[in-house]
N, C-alpha and C positions, 0 to 999 in steps of 0.2 A: 600422105600414109593413108596405106589400104587396111582396110578391118579385120580382122583374123577371124572375128566368128557374126553370126548374122545378128543383124539389128537385134535388140532387147525391145519383146511387144510390149505396147503401150499398156501402163496398167490403170483402170478407171477406177475414181470412186465412185460411188453410190449418188445419182441423181442429187443434185438441192431442194429443198423444198419452198415453192416457189409460193409467195404471199400475192396477196391484192392489194396492197398500197398503191393509191396515184395522188400524185400533186399534181395541182393548175399553176403554170407558168405563164401569166400575162394570157392566160385562155388557152393555152395549150396542156392537154393531159400529158402527164411521162409518169408511165409505170415505175415501179422501186419494189421489184417481188423478191429482193432481200433486204429488206429495212427490218427484220428481226436479227440479224449478221449482226446491225449496228452495236447490240448488247452483247460488251464480251465477257460478263459474268453469268450468261444465262446456260441452264444445261443443255440446251439444244445449240447453242453456239460452240458450247467447251465440246460435246458430243462432234460436231461439224470438225472442228478443227483436230479432234483426234482420228476420226476418220480420213480426213485429209493427210495429216502426217503419216498414216499407217500406211496408204499407198504411196507418198513421197519417197518414203525410206524403205520401201519394198522395191521400187524404181531404182534408186540409189546405189540401194546394197546390190543390185543385178551390173554396176559398172565395173568393169575389168579395172581400171585404174582410178578407181575410188581411193584405196587404201593407199597405194601407189605416191599418190598424190599428197596424202595425207603426211605419209611419212616425210616426206620431200618436202612439203611445207613445214612441218617442224623441225628439220635440218636446219631449212633457211632462219626460222624463227629463232633457232637456238645458239643467240649470238649475245653480248653486252651490247646494248645500246642506251645513248647517251642524250639528252636533251640539250637544249641551249640553256648556258647559266645565265644568272641573275643576281645582284648584288641589294641587301638590303642592310644597313649601319656597316658592320662591319666583317659581314657574315655571306657568303656564295650559297645560292641554291641553286639545283636541280631536278629535273627528273631523270631514271634510268631504269632499266630493265636487265634482269642478268642474263636472261633468255627469253624463258618460259612461263615468269611470272603473270600468273594472268591480269595481274593489273600492276602499272609502272610505281615506283618508290619515290617518295622524296626524300633526297638527302640535302645536308647542310656541309659547310667547312670554312675555315680562315683563310683558306690561300686555295685558287682554283685550278692552279698546278700542283699543288704538292699531293694530292693521291689519298689525302687523310678527309676522305669523305665517310660520315656518318647516316644511319637513317633516320629520317625526321619521324616521318610517315611510311608506315605500309599498308595500302589500302587492301593487301589480299589476308591481312587480319578481323577485318569488318565483317566477314560473310565465308563461309566454308563453301561455298560451292563462287566465289569469286565474283557476285553480282551486285556486289555493292563497290561503289566506284566512287573515285574523288572526281568529282566537277569539275570544284573553282578551291585554288588555292593563292588567297593574298597575304603577304609577309609585311607588316609594321613597317614604320619606315625606319625606326633603330634596328629592325631585326629582332625583336624581342617576342615577338607573337605572331602566329600565326592562324589565319581565318581559313577555317576549309571548309567547303561543301560537302556532303555527300548523295548519290543518286541510289536511290534503292529498285533494284530490277531494270534497269535503264530508263527511269520514267524524268521526265525533266523537274522534277519537284525538288529542291533542297530542303536539306537540312544541317545546319550551319552549327559547327563545331569551336573552340578557341582553344590552342593549344602553347603551353608554354615552350619555347624552340632550345633554351638551355637545358633543361628538364627531360623535356621529351615528354611529358604529364598534360593530358587535357584540364582543362579548368570543368566548372560546372555550366559553363555557359551551351543551352542547348537552344537554338533558332529552329522554327517549322515554317512551314508554308513559303519558302521562298522561291524563287525562281524567274529567269532570263536576267539575270543581276551578279555582278562582281562587289566585291567590298571594297569601297574607299576608307581608306586610315586619315584618322583624324589627327595634325602635326603632332599632336603628342602623347600618339598612341596610346591614348586613355579608351578609345572604341572605335568603331567604321559604321561607316552609311552601306544599306543594301535595301532590295526591293524586296517587298512581300505582297503577297495576294490574300483575299479573303480566303479563312478557311471552306473549301466547297463541301456539298454537302455529302454527306455517308453514304457511298457505292458512285458516287460521281466523278469522284479524285481524277480517274483517268478520261471521263469524255466530256466533263462538261465545260464550256464556256469560261474562259480566262480573262476578267475584267478586272478594273480597279485595281491595277497596281498601286502600292504608296513607297514612298521614300521613309526609312527609319532610321534612325540612330542609336548604335548598341553599346553600352558601357559595358568593360568587360571586367569578369568578375560579377556580374548581376544577372537576373533572370528575364526570361524575356516580357514579362509584364510588367517592366521596367524601364523598355526602350522606349526612346522618344519618336513622335511621330514627326517627322522634319518639313513633306508637302506631301499634297496630293492635290488631285484637282479633279471634286464629282463632276462636273458639269462634263469632263473629258475622259470617260472609264477607258479609251483605248489608248489613253497615253500610258507609257513605260517611260521609265529613267534609267538612262545612264551616269552616276555618277564618278567627280573625277576632283579628288582635291590637289590645287595647284601646287606646284614645288614648294614657291615661298610660305605657302600654308595660310593666305591670307583671304582664299576662295574656294565655296563651293561652285561646280560648275556641272550643271544637271544637261546632259543630251536626250532631249526629248524627243520619243518617235509616236507616230500615230498608226502605224503599219510596219509593215515589210519594206517597205518606198523608201529611197534614198534620201526622202525630205525629212529634212529635223531641225528643230526650235533649241537652243542655245538658252538658256535663264543660269543667271550667276548672282550668288549672296554671298556678302563678306562674314567668314567664321570666325570664332573664339578658338582657343586649344582644343577645349575640350567637344568641339563639333557643334556649337550652339551660334544657329544662325541668328546673325544680329537683327533683331525683332522691328528695330524703327527704320532697317532700310529691308533687308527681305530680298527676294529675287527681284532680279528687272533683267528683258531679255536683252540679248546680247544680239541677236541676230532678229531677219522679217521671220516671223512664223509661218513655217512648211513652206517656203518658197523654194528652196535648193536645197543641197545637202553642204553640212557645216560640220567642223571635225575639229575639238581642241586640240591645239599642238603644245603651245607655251605662254608663257606671258611674262612681258618685264614691266613691274607693276600694274597699273591698269591698262595698259596697251596690251591687247590679246594678238595672239598669233591664229588666225583659222588657217585651214586646209576647205577648201568649198569647189564648185561647181557653176556655182552661180557667175553667169555671162560666161564659163568656160568650161562645155561639157567632158574637157578632157582634164580640170583639175589645176586650181593655181594656189600659191601661197598668197592670203592678205591679214593687214591687221587692223583692229578695230579697237577703238578707245572706249573704256567703261564711263568715262566722263560726257561722251556724247557717242552714245550708240547707233543712234537714226543718224549718225554723219555717213560720208563715204567711206567706204575700207579703202587703204592705204594698199598698192601691190606689190608684194615683196617678189614672187617668181609667177611669172605671166604663164599661158597656159603656152604648152610646147604642143610637138606634134606624138609624144606620146603620155600615155594616161598616168595623170599624177595619182599615186596609190597612195600613200600613207609619208608623214613627214616626222623627223624626228628630232627632239629636241637634246643638243650638246653644244658643250663651252663654245661660247663664242660662236655659233652658228646652228646648220641644221642639216640633218640629212635628208637626204629626198630619194624614197623608193618608188620605180617607175617601171608600166611593163610597154616595152617593147616587140610588138607582135607575140605578145601574151609570155612572155620569159620579161625576168626581172632587170634592171638594170640602179645600180648606188652609187651617190656623189653625194658630196658636201660642199655647202655653200658657206658664206659669213653671212651675218646676224644681218647685213641690207638686202643679200641676193646675191653680191657680186661673189668672185672667186669660185667658181667652180671647178672643182676637182673628181672625177671619174673615180671610183674603187674598182677595181678590176676584179671579176669574179671568178671561180674555179673553172667554168664552162657554161653553155647556155641551159639556163635551169631557173629555180624561185627560191626568194629567201624564205623559210617557212619559220622565223625565229628571227627577231630583231632587238635585242634589249638594250636599252640606252638611260643613262643619266644626264641632268642637264648639268652638276656639279662633274664629271669623270669622260675623260678622254678614254676612256677602257670600254668597249662595246664589243658586246654577245653576239654573232652571227648564226643562225642554224639554215645549211646551206643543203640543197636536193635537186636531184637531176630523175629525167627516166631511167638511169642507167647506174646511177649513185646513189647509194643511201646517204639518209640525210645525218651529216655531220657538221657539229659544231666547232665555232673559228672565233680566236678572240682577235679584234681589231684595235690597234693602239692611234687613234687619230693623231697626235704628234709626231706619227713619223711620219719622215721627208718623203719618202714614195709610198703611193697608197696604191703601188699596182702587185702584181698577184703575189711578192715578198712581203705585202704588210700582212696577210692573214695569216692565221699562228693555227695549225688544226690542232685541237683539243682530245681529242679520241678519233681512232682508225676505225671504221667497220670490218665487224670482222667475217660476215657474213659470208657463204661456203658459193659463191657467184663471181663468174670470170666477166667482166663487162667488156672486154676486150674484141669479143668474138659477135659486139653488137654493135648497131648504129641507130642514131635519130638522124631522122630531117621533117620538116616541115614542107608540107605542099598547100595549093591555096584552089579549092572548088570554087565553080560558080552557082548560087543557087537560083532559086527561079526565077526569082526580080532580079538579076545580075548582078547582086552582090558577092563581093569576093570573101570566101569563110575559107579562114587559116584550121590545119588541120595536122598534129602531129603525128609519123609513123615511126614504128621500132619494130626491129627486128632482126635476125640473123645477116653477119656481112656476106655480101653474094649471093642473096635470093634472088632465085628464077623468078618474074616477071609471067610466070605461063598461066595467072590466073584460079592455082588451083590453091594458096596456103590458106589454112583457114584463119579467120579475122577477127579479130573482136574489137570493133569500134566502140568506145565511151565517151561519155556527155551528159552536159547538166543544162545549160542556157536556159538562166535564172534568177531577179533577186539580186542584180548585180553584182555576182559571185564570178569571181577570174579563175578559171581552169586553168594551170600554169604546168610545166614540166615538174616531176617530184614522185621518188621514189615509190612502187608500192609492192611489198613482196610478194602479194600475191599473184603477181604477172609474171614473176621470173618462170614458173611452172609452165605457162601457156606458152611462153617463147622458146624455153628448152623443148617441149614438142615441136618445135618449129613453127608458132604461132605468129603472126603479124599483129601488133597492138596498137591502136590508131585511138588519138583522143580528139575532139573536133570542138574549136572555140566557137560558139554561137551566139547569134545575137540573144539578147535577155539576160546573158553574163555582163560583167562589167571591164575587159580586157580593154576596150577602147572608147572607155567613157562612158557619159548618159546618155550620150546618143542614141548608142552599139545598144545597151541595156534597156532604152524605152523602144528600142525596133522590135523588142523581142516580149512586149506586155500587151494585156486588153485584147483589143480588137486586132491586135499586131501579133498575136503569138503564134499564128501558122506560120509566123517566120521562121521560128526555133525549128520546126519540122521539116520544113524546107530546106533549111540549111543541113540538118543532119543525113535528111536523106540525099542532098546535093554531095556531103562529103562519102556516101555509100557509095553511090553512082560512081562516084573518080575514083574511088579504092577499086572498083570494077575495071573501070576504062583503062586506068593504069596498069594492068595485068595484075596485082596485088593478089583479087580473090576473084569471086563467083559468087552470087546469090544463095546456092546451098551449101557455101565454105563460109559464110558470113553471117557474126551474131554480133548482136545488140547487147547493152549492159545501161544502166543508169540506177543513181538511188535518189530516191525521195522526188524533187522537182525533174531529177532527170529519170525516176520511175513513170512519170506524167511523159516525159518524154518516150520513155520507149514502149510503153502501150499507147501511145496515140501513132508512132510510127508503123508499129504491127499490124492496127486497124485500117491504116490508111493503105497501106503497101505492103502485104503479109506476102507479096508474092518476092519481093528484094532480100530478103532474110530468109537465115535456113534454122536459125534460133536465138535466143533473145533471154534476157534474166532483168529482172523488174524487181529492183527491190523497195522496201518500204513506201511506194509509188505513191502520190496523189490521183486516183483512178474516176472517181464521183465529182465531179466539177460542176455538179449542181446544190452539192450539199457538205461540203468541205470547209466551210464557213461556221457550220454549228456546232464545230465540234475542238474542244481546247483552243490553240492559239489559230485558227485555220481563219477566222476574219482579219488576221493582221495579212493575210495572203491576198485581200482583196485589190491592193494595190498593184499588183503583177497579173493577177491572173480577173479582177472583175468578180460580179455578184451577179446572181441570176434572180435573185429576188427583186434588185434594183429599179430595172427595166426590162424590158422586150429586149433591145437589141444586146444587151449583155449575156441576157437568157440564150437567145440564138448563136452568138458566138461561142459561149461554153458548148451549149448541145453538139455544135458542130465540132468538136473535137473530143469531147469527152472519152476516155478511152472507155469506160463504161456501157456508155451509151452508142457506141458504134462499133461494136460487137455484132458482126450480122450471122446468121443459122445456115448454115451449112458452107460457110469459109473454111477453106484449109489453112488454118493459122502456123506459121513455126512452131517449133518445139519450144516451150515458154516454162521457165520455172520461174515463179513466184514467191519470192522473200519477205517477211514481215516479222513483226516480235508480238507477242501480243500482250507487252505492255508498253507499247508504242504510245506515248499519250502527244507525242507531237504530229506525227501523220497515222489518226488511229487505224488500226487493223482493216475495220471493217472495210474500207477503201482496198484495199488486197483481197479479204474477203469475198466481197460481190463480184469482184473482178474475175477472181478465180472461178466461181459458181456460173455465171454468165459464159465465158469463155470455154468452160468444159462442156456447157452444154450447147455452145453453139459450134463447136470445132467438128469440122467434114474430113478431116487428112488423120491421117494415122501418127501424126509427131506426138507426143505427152503433151498435156499441160499439168502441171504437177505447183503445190503448193508447200515450199517447206516452210513450217513458223514454230519459231523458236521460242518457248517456253522461258518467263522469268526472263523476256528482254524487251527493249525499247528500239527508240528510231538508231541504235546503232551508238549511244554515248557509253562510255564503260564500257565496253559488251568485253568478258573476258577474253585470253588471248588464246585458250583451247578452245572457245565456242567459234571463234574468227577463223580459225585453222580448218575445224572441222567442217562448218558452212561452206568455206572458199575450196575446200577440197571437194565437195558436193557439187559447189555451182560450175566448179571447172571440169570437173568430170562428167556432168550431164551435158555443157556445151562442148566439149569436145566429142562426146560419143553422139548428139544429134548433128552434127557437121562430117560425120562418120571418119573419124580420125581415130585411130587407136595409137593411143597416149598411156597404155600400161605399161609398156618397155621402156617409154622415153620418160617418164617422170622421174626426173635425176640427172638422167643423159646432159652432157652439155656439149 
């Protein structure tokens, strides 16, 4: 599409003050002129944020497509959405949204089909501006109590409350300083296990490093000062604990992590009904310490069924006897050709969730691993919710694909036929989008070292491969996280404007198991960027697009990805969106939970080799003055305590200083927002309209008249 008006002139913020901070890394001096931007609460940082936002919103306000896109996105979001249900006791629970509510509602009912759902918790009532959100919800086994954690302004910090399900009223229980933890209820529902950190120093809540998590037990109806410390390891301040109470109520299982790597340790202790660990036995190690990934699946008495990648990079199911934890694991399901991603305990057997070329497959087996039966899914896509119980053949599945919104299904495992007719849709999407005119395909690019890299492509049917199509390439590539086909409402206007949407399956992720993940970590991290560049070049070679019509997008670790590829290959892209990215690879480990990422990235402080590796691709340190960079929008939240906003602030300042071309470099900084968790619907719509308008404008696409056209 041709532009109907001349390009908008770039707006330039005032130059950012450069300080004289210099660090020494193994004999090499590295300047850090924007160190002062690491203080999010200083007056100077606040003034800088204000100046950046003034420029950004002035630029965005000039874009003709901005308001049509905002209206179209509001229309697309304005329909009832129903999450995957689950059951506790005799009560069913689900999340839902009537359309444009800022936060999803938690509902409950006695019958999953009857439709007589009542609101149990409306997070929209927690704040006037929708910035307090429900981050975790855990219902007791008998369905009597709801333990729920609230996040304020997008922070990872959690404040726990307890609500009586029958009355809908909160008890007096308030638990502070929870983080990175769910709630595991005692068998008698008298209380729950949860993880919390020591209270940070005043003023350092959003920046100080998080060490020393402890596991506590809270008894319903008491104050936090009465909570009982269950487990800590002062000698290992980096350990974090994921508690699970076994279905038979006999054991507490702790999944111990020491970073964001896949390796884990499982500790097990017998418990009493009131959540008391038997003092005379205590915790024992069920698995070797941090030699592989281990996930607790189920237990039959003292026989524990575990999903592991030990001696099986794609995963296998094994059984370990608690009576002989040092004995050899008995294999139940051997490693196959697809990544075994998850295993669920169901009556008489297990459900196996696997990944085949980055899309999901589901099967049922007997307890001994025999009798495999495939469960037919609606189309190529992803299971985004899977709710099972060891004593119930009723299974709930949330399913999504690039062109079909997430839909909840009910599956009866007693059904004689597990084909397409076995899935009963519990809701139908009401979105005003007809997918019939669009298609999804999967292609394979070849990376620099010859590795085959899959990516998905979504676009209108009958697309002309003439190299002129505006294309948005998305990627992540890290932390063993699998990126699979899923519906994103925000992508619809891009498709309606004639755009192509591509999603890359990069090394560093989990789509092909442990070896695929490790191939994109530490001194192999450059493979991730090479894979992404290969997908971009393949899109161009196949005739989908050309460099000036190609945009890239990524969030968090994906923001790092975007920062790296536009500094390495600024000629390859016409526009970029880097969201809440890790941009300073020399100092990321100094803030909040950043130390845990060293399993994927390494640490510049540890040795000269790791420093050299990180410096070679760190986006902040590879910007070069006098380079013409693509139009770039950098987004972050001023309350982000996962990837602290200083990453985006410093990258923005340096990129603006180095930019030699005419393309705009702007930072859109959301106030009262964090890493993305709990972001209000209204804020999501406004931000996505701005980002899409910016990218389309940068690619010279007149989308003002097309936002809403099909």
